[in-house]
N, C-alpha and C positions, 0 to 999 in steps of 0.2 A: 680395937685390935679385929673384934666381932665386923664394925661397922667397914673397915678397909678389906680385910677378907671377901665382904659380899659385895664390895662397889670392882674387884677386882676380875669376882667370877663372872657378875654382869657386864662388863665388856668383854673376856671372852665369849661369852655365846654372842655378844651383837658383831662381832667380826665377821667379815664377810670371806670365804674362801673362793679366789682364784680360779676360773675354770679349769681344764687341760689346756695343754699349749694345741693338743689336735684331737678331733671330735671322737668318741667312740664308735665302735662301729653298728652301735643300734641307732644312732645321730645321723650317719652320711647319707648324704641323697641320695635316690636311684639313680643309675650310669645312663648316659644319654642314648637314645636309639636311634639306629642309623634310617634314615627315608625309605620307604618301601621300592620306588624307584629303584635306585641305585643298587640295592640287592638284586633286584630282578634284571640289572643291568649285566652285572659282574656275572650272575650265573648264566645269561643267556650269551656272551660272546664267544665263551670256547664251542658251544652247541651253533653257534650261528658259523666260523671257522672249519668246524667239522661239515656244516653242509654244504659250504662253500668247495670245498675239496673233493666231496662226492660229486658236486655239480660239474667239474673240473673234469672227473675220471669220466663221466659217465658222454659228456658232448666228445671229449676227445677220443672215446672208444666207437662213438656213433659215425663222428668225422673219419676215422680210420676204415670202419668197413662197409658204410654205407655211401660215403662222398667220394673218399679218395678212387674206387673203381671208376666212377662218373668222369673223372677229369681227366682229360687228352692226354695222351702219353708221348713223349718223343719216340719216332720210330727206334727200332732195335738193330737194323741193321749197322754193320760196321762202316760201309757207306754210304751211309742215307744222306740224301742233301737237306739244306735248311736254306730255308727263303732270306734272301738279302734286306734291308732295310729299305733300301731303295726300291724294291719291286722289279729289279732288273733279271729276277726268275733264279734257280736253282742253282748251288754250287756245294762244293765240296766242305765241310765244316773242317777242314784241317789244314795247316798251311799248306804251301807247296814244297818250301825247304822240308819239313818232316814227308813228305807223301813220295817225293822223289826221291829222298835220303833211302825212306824203309823200302823203296823199288830196286832202286839202285843194287843195295847190298842185298836183296834178296832174291836176285835176278840169276836165276842155276846158269853154272858156267853152259859155252854153246859145247851142241854135241858134236862128236864127229861127223864129216858129213859122206861116210863109206855106204850111207845106206840110202841116198836119194840119188838121182833126180830124173825128169826128162827136160829135152831141150826146148823152147821153143821155137817157132819159125822165125821170128826174129832174130836171132843168134844167140839171145840172153840165154844163159844157161845158168844151173845150180852149181855146177861141176862135177859131177859125179858120172860117171858111166852106169847105163841101166845093167848091164852085165854085174858091174860089184853090189848095185842096190839089190839085185834078184837073190845073189850068192849071201848079204847080209839079212833079206828077208827070210830067206829059208833057215838060215841058221841061226835067226833069233827064236825067242820064249816067247810064252805064253804071258800076257799083262797079268801083273802080282797084285791080287785083291788088295785093296785100302785096307790101311790097320784098322782093328777094333775099333768102335769108340768108347769112352767109358760108361761103366753101367749110369743110368737115368737115376734120380727120385724116383719113390714108389707113385708119385703123385703125376709128376712129368710122364711116365710110362703109361699110366690111365686115359690121364687126357689124351695122349698120342694116340691109343687105343680107339678114343671115342672118334679122334677126327678122322682115323684111316676108316672106320667105320661108315661115317657121313661122306667122304670122299667117295667109297666103294658104293655106295645107296646112290649118291650121285653119278661117277659114270654109269651105272646101270641104266639110267633115265639117258643119260646121253648117248648112249650106246645104239639105242633105240633110232635115235635122232640119225644120228650119223654114216649108219649102215641100212638106212629103210632105202630105196629103191624110188625116186620121186621123176617126173617130168626133167628136173634140171639135170639128176644123175645119169639119164638115160641118154642126155645129148652130150656127155662128156664124150665122147667116140670121135663124134663129128666136127666136135668142136678144136679136139685133139689134131684131126687129119686134116680139118680146114687150116691149122695154123702152120703145122708142117707140108703141104700141099704144093707150095716154092721152095723150092734149096731155101735151106738154114745156114749161116757160115757156122752156127753151131745151134746146139739143142740146150735150152736149160728149163730146172723145175726148181720153182720153190713151192712146199707145202706148209699152207697155213688155217689149220682147224682151229685159230680161237677166236674169241669173239673181233667184229670187225670194228668197234673203237680202237681196241689197241693195234690195229694197222697204222700206225701213224709215220711222224716223220722221218724216223731212224730207219722204218722199212723202205721207203719211199728212195732214201739214199741210196741204200744198197741196191736199187732198183738202177738210180742213176750210173751208180760205179760200175753195175754190169753191164749197159749200154755205152757207157762213155769208152769202156774200154773193146766192146764188143756189137759195131754199128749196125753189122748186118745179122744178127743173131736172132733167134726165138726164142721166147719164154713164155712158159705156162705157168699159170698159179693155179694150183691145185686146191683149194678151199670152198667151203659152203658159205660163209659169208661173205665174201669177197664179189662170189657169182650173186651181184645184186645191184641195185641202182646206186646205192653208196659208194660199194666198193668200183662200179664204173667211173665214178665221180674220181674218186681217188687217181685212178690211170690216166685220166682226162690228158693231162700233160705230155704223157707219152704217146698216147694213140694221136691227138692233132700233131703231132710231128712225124708221124709215119711210121713208127718203131713197132715192130710186132710183138703183140704181148697179148695173151689173153686169158681169160682167167674162166675154170668150169670147175662145177661141182665133182667132186671124185664118185665114180661108179665103183665100188671095191670088187662087187662081183663080177663086173669086165676084167677090171684090171690082174684080179687074181685066178680068173681062168686058167686052168690047165697048170696053176704053180701049185709048191707043195702047201701051199696057204689056204688054199680053198676048201678044204676039209675043217681048219680049222675056222674058217669065216662062219661056216654050216654050223658048227658047235658052238659059236661064240654068239650066233643069231637065235639058237634054241634055248639059248642060258645055260647050256652045260657047261660051259667055262664060266670062270668070274673075270668080270675087268680088272679088277685088284683095284689098289686105290691112289695109285699115283695118276695126276693127271691124264685122263683118256687121250686127248688130243696129243699128247707127246706122244703117248704107244703108237696110237695110228700114224702116227705123222713118221716113225722109225720104219715102219711095215710101208706105207703108203709110196716112201722116196725108194724103196729097193723095186718094188712093184711099177714103179714108172720108168725107172731106168731100165730092169728086164724088157719092158713093152717099148721103148722107145729106144732107147740109147741117148747119153748126151753127158750131161753135168747137172748135178744137183747140188743147191745150195742152200744152205741154211738163211732163214732171211734176217740175223744178223753178221753174216762177213761179207766185206767190204772188199771189193775186188780193184786190184792195186797195179795189175799190169794184166796184157792177152793171157789164155789158158792153150792158146792155138798150142799143139806140140805136145799136151798131154792128151794120156790114152791108158785106159785102165789103170788108173791112180786113185791112190787113199792116202792121207796124209794120218802121220804118227802125231801124237799128243806130247807122247812121252818117250824118252830112252833111255837104257843104262849108260850112263856118262861112262862108265871103265870101258866096255866094248864098244858104245855106239849104236847097237841095235835097238831095234825100236820095242817098248814094252807092252803100249797101249796106243790103239789104233781110235780116230775118232771118227763119225759117220757124218759132221756138217759138211764136209768137200767131198763130192765121189766124180770121178769121170770114168764112165763104163760104157763097153761097145753095147749094142742091142745083144739080149738071152745069154750074155756073159756065163759061166758056168759058174763061177765063184757067188753072181748075183743071186743065183738059183739056191745054192749052198747058204746063201745068207736068211733067204728066205726059207729055207726049210727048218733052221736055226729057230727062227723067230715062231714057228707053229708048233715044235716039237718042246721047243724049252719054255716057253712064254711065260710070265710071271710080273703080272700085271701091279706087284707091288714094291718091288725094287727098281730103285732111280736108275737108271743108266743099263740094266740089267738086257734090254731088249733093241738097245742102242750101241753105243762106244764099246760096250762090253762085251756085246755081242759079236760085232765084227771081227773084234781081238781074238775072241774063243776062236773062233770059224779058222780065220786067216792063220793062227797059230796050229791049231790043230790040220790043217792041209798045206801045211810048210815042205812034209816031206816028197811032195809030189813035183820038185825039182821045177825048171822052167816053163814047165809044160801049165805051170799056173796062171800066169801070163798076168802079173801084177807089178805095180811099180809104188814102193812105198816111202815116199817123201818124207823128211825129217819135219820136225812141231816147228820151225822158222818159217817152211812153205806157206803151211796158214792157220798157224796157232805160234806166232811168234813172241806171245806176252800171256803169262800163265794167269788163269782162268782168277786166282786170287792179287792179283797186282795188275788189274785191267783200269782201277778206280785212278791210278797215278798222272794215264797216257788223255784222262777226260780235263785234265786242270791246266790252266793259262800259267805259265812262268810270270813269275815276282820280281825276278832280279836279273842282272846280268846271269849270273853263273845257271840260274836254271833256264835260259834262253838258250845257252850252249849245248846244255843237256839235253833240251827239245831237240836242238837241229840235228845232232849226233844221231838219237833214236830213229827220228823221221829218216835220214839218208838212210840208218842201215837197215829198218824195215821195207823202202821202198826198193834199196836195192838185193835185199833176200826174198821178196816174200811174193808171194801170187797175190794173197787177201790177208786179212786179217779176222779172224772172231773175235768179236765183241763180247761175248758172252754174256747176254741179255740176262740170262740167270742174275749173276751179279751185278751189272751194271745199267738195269733198265730203267731204274730212278735218277741217274745219273743224266746231268746234261753238258754237253758238250761246249767247252770255253771257246770262243775263239784266241786261235795260236795256241792252244794244247796239240801234242802229238794227234789225237784221231781228229781234231778241226783240222790241222794240216794235209793231214793224209787226205780225207774226204774231199777237202779244195781243190787238192789236184787229182781228184778220181769223179766230181760231180760232171751234171750235166746240163742242171739247171742251175747253176750255180748263183743264189743270194744269203745277204745278209741274213735273212730271217733262221739259218742253220745253227746259228751261235747264239749262248748266254752273252749280253754286253756284262765284261767288266769294269766298274767304274773307277 
């Protein structure tokens, strides 16, 4: 028994104990570690994205602030022209349909003819007696001021003030040049007397106080239309820039054909001598009066045209008025720009076309008003608004005023805001019918048409357009170079 128990104990001690199914924590191998470069990549990726975002924002801001202002901008004018891909010149950037529809829809109704007109020697008449014209004139009211504009932003006001200051400074410098006495200005009286020495069928005057380079094809076409209908007329161009070799070259086609045209630098001291503006001229030359911020040439031209008519008598034309028929029979005439639709009486006159006898008393009143109420910083104040103010103020004088006011269709058949549509050629049969009707209407009722250069200077005249056809009927040296070719 003892031997069996001993054997059993020995067998139990020699048994091998099986290891546990899972190693103990103290015996687990260490966790595998990530490579260093993967760890760095995972940490740097968000930083890289943040850096790229900052670079994008900075580059966009830099482009907007520094580069964009340097890029060319499209013209801001409503009727600015665009260059066609064929290189055929400038044309309106709108379709003919839309342009003519807008023009036709917005054209004001024709005013009553009660307040116009004089009869030409050819028998053509605008159909209203002078008596009714004078009656309507004396019963008319002063031109209503334009409606106030909405207030501009403060930044725009600041820029506008800076621009006006710069313009006023520039005007002061130009004033000395335009009003100074030179050998050329001292020859003005002699040149005028030489031109008018032989009888003229009519005396015409044009002023040009702008750069010579701006006296271009359009202004020459206006001169052609003048001589087309007045072959025996005399034309005096009062201009300091045209009184040069370059200016005479521009007029060579007229001179070579024996047409009577002369250019002379205006002598303001001579022309204003003995007028109410003589003292005004002295004050301006001494620096006692500011020339203002409106372009100086515009204000001086308003005075110069009055002085020329007062001293010599005749017809004054703006350089953008195309003549469409003879002016014979017109005497002491000015055109209305706007009328009261209800009464037909004029509301505003315009000084782009004036016909007056020498030393007409109304001209002296105009000159006196210029000197007394001069404001060089208000557009139109010394021009269209001036003649409107004076004529309205003197209406009580009755027939003794000796003035005929023609309705808008005489010289201003198209409103300045609609002139662009008349430069566009028709695109289809409907447009063609409209253009033909418009041309016949203007030719039948107007002595001339104001092209409103302030609005239309950048527009090219397309062949077949209303303006193109009117000028083709009134040109003197007609040629195809007048027009922009349409593909």
